[in-house]
C-alpha positions in Angstrom: -12.2 -16.8 24.6 -8.8 -18.2 23.6 -6.3 -16.3 21.4 -7.1 -18.1 18.2 -10.8 -17.3 18.5 -9.9 -13.6 18.9 -7.7 -13.7 15.8 -10.4 -15.2 13.7 -12.7 -12.3 14.5 -10.1 -9.7 13.6 -11.2 -7.0 11.1 -7.6 -5.9 10.4 -5.6 -6.3 7.2 -1.9 -6.0 7.2 0.0 -3.9 4.6 3.8 -4.2 4.2 5.7 -1.7 2.2 9.3 -0.8 1.7 9.4 3.0 2.3 6.5 5.0 3.7 8.3 8.3 3.1 8.6 8.0 -0.7 6.3 10.3 -2.5 3.7 7.8 -3.7 3.4 5.4 -0.8 1.5 7.8 1.6 -1.2 8.3 -1.1 -1.4 4.5 -1.8 -1.7 3.8 1.9 -4.4 6.5 2.3 -6.3 4.8 -0.6 -6.1 1.4 1.0 -7.1 2.7 4.4 -10.0 4.6 2.9 -11.5 1.5 1.2 -10.8 -0.8 4.2 -12.4 1.6 6.7 -15.5 2.1 4.6 -15.9 -1.7 4.7 -15.4 -2.1 8.4 -11.7 -3.0 8.4 -8.7 -1.5 10.0 -5.2 -1.3 8.6 -2.0 -2.6 10.2 0.9 -0.8 8.5 4.5 -2.0 8.6 7.5 -0.8 6.6 10.7 -2.7 6.0 12.9 0.4 5.4 14.0 -1.5 2.3 15.7 -4.2 4.5 15.4 -7.3 2.3 15.8 -9.5 5.3 12.3 -8.4 6.3 10.8 -8.8 2.9 9.9 -12.4 2.3 6.7 -12.4 0.1 5.8 -10.7 -3.1 2.1 -10.7 -4.1 1.8 -10.0 -7.8 -1.1 -8.7 -9.9 -0.9 -11.7 -12.2 1.2 -14.7 -13.2 3.1 -12.8 -15.9 4.4 -10.2 -13.4 5.1 -13.0 -10.8 7.2 -14.8 -13.5 9.2 -11.6 -14.2 9.6 -11.0 -10.4 10.8 -14.6 -10.1 13.4 -14.0 -12.8 14.5 -10.7 -11.2 14.8 -12.2 -7.7 16.7 -15.3 -8.9 19.0 -13.0 -10.9 19.9 -11.0 -7.7 20.8 -14.1 -5.8 17.9 -14.9 -3.4 16.1 -18.2 -4.0 12.3 -18.7 -4.4 10.8 -19.9 -2.1 13.7 -20.4 0.4 14.4 -16.7 0.7 11.2 -15.1 -0.6 7.8 -16.3 -1.6 6.2 -15.2 -4.9 2.5 -15.5 -5.8 0.6 -14.7 -9.0 -3.1 -14.3 -9.8 -4.9 -15.9 -12.7 -3.5 -19.4 -12.9 -2.1 -18.9 -16.4 0.3 -21.3 -18.2 3.2 -19.3 -16.8 2.4 -20.5 -13.3 3.1 -24.1 -14.4 6.0 -23.2 -16.7 8.1 -21.1 -14.3 11.2 -23.0 -13.1 9.6 -23.0 -9.6 5.9 -23.5 -10.1 4.1 -20.4 -9.0 1.4 -20.4 -6.3 -1.5 -18.5 -7.8 -5.2 -17.8 -7.7 -7.4 -19.5 -10.2 -10.4 -17.5 -11.4 -12.9 -18.4 -14.1 -11.6 -16.7 -17.3 -15.0 -16.3 -19.0 -17.0 -15.2 -16.0 -16.0 -11.5 -16.0 -16.9 -11.2 -19.7 -20.3 -13.0 -19.2 -21.1 -10.7 -16.3 -20.1 -7.5 -18.3 -22.3 -8.7 -21.2 -25.2 -9.4 -19.0 -24.9 -6.0 -17.4 -24.6 -4.3 -20.8 -27.8 -6.1 -22.1 -29.7 -5.1 -18.9 -28.6 -1.5 -19.4 -29.8 -1.6 -23.0 -33.2 -2.9 -21.8 -33.3 -0.1 -19.2 -32.4 2.6 -21.7 -28.9 2.9 -20.2 -30.0 3.3 -16.6 -29.5 1.0 -13.7 -32.4 0.9 -11.2 -30.3 -0.6 -8.4 -26.7 -1.3 -7.4 -25.1 -4.3 -9.0 -22.8 -6.5 -7.1 -21.2 -9.5 -8.8 -18.9 -12.0 -7.1 -16.5 -14.3 -8.8 -15.4 -17.4 -6.8 -11.6 -17.9 -6.9 -9.4 -20.7 -5.7 -6.0 -20.6 -4.2 -3.7 -23.0 -6.1 -0.7 -23.8 -3.9 2.4 -24.8 -5.8 6.1 -24.5 -5.1 6.8 -20.7 -4.9 5.6 -20.2 -1.4 7.0 -21.4 1.9 5.4 -21.3 5.3 7.5 -19.0 7.5 
């Protein structure tokens, strides 16, 4: 088996953080590790000791936060994407209107509402009880724009 085949079978997920010793990070890392291990994954942990030369990507909860992070980074001097990559999540209008178009993840905006309404109606039919576990998946799409650079 060659090296690339081994890598594709990996069940590890990397987590990069600034300081591990700060009061909140150990609990956050424990939470991540707990969920990953329950689902058959391992965690690879790396900290940067707040050395910005080691920090080159910022994954944001949504495009609004990514836009604000972009503004903060640019205000401090580093350039997106040359010095640091920034990604959002939700493919909002902000991803297209940022001075550097934000790489983001598109997800169907109505689908979570539809799924919640369907579940609520089913619970009403079942007198508020679920007879089985419900798992819903929403298909997303990576939208590569200008805010990320291969390193």
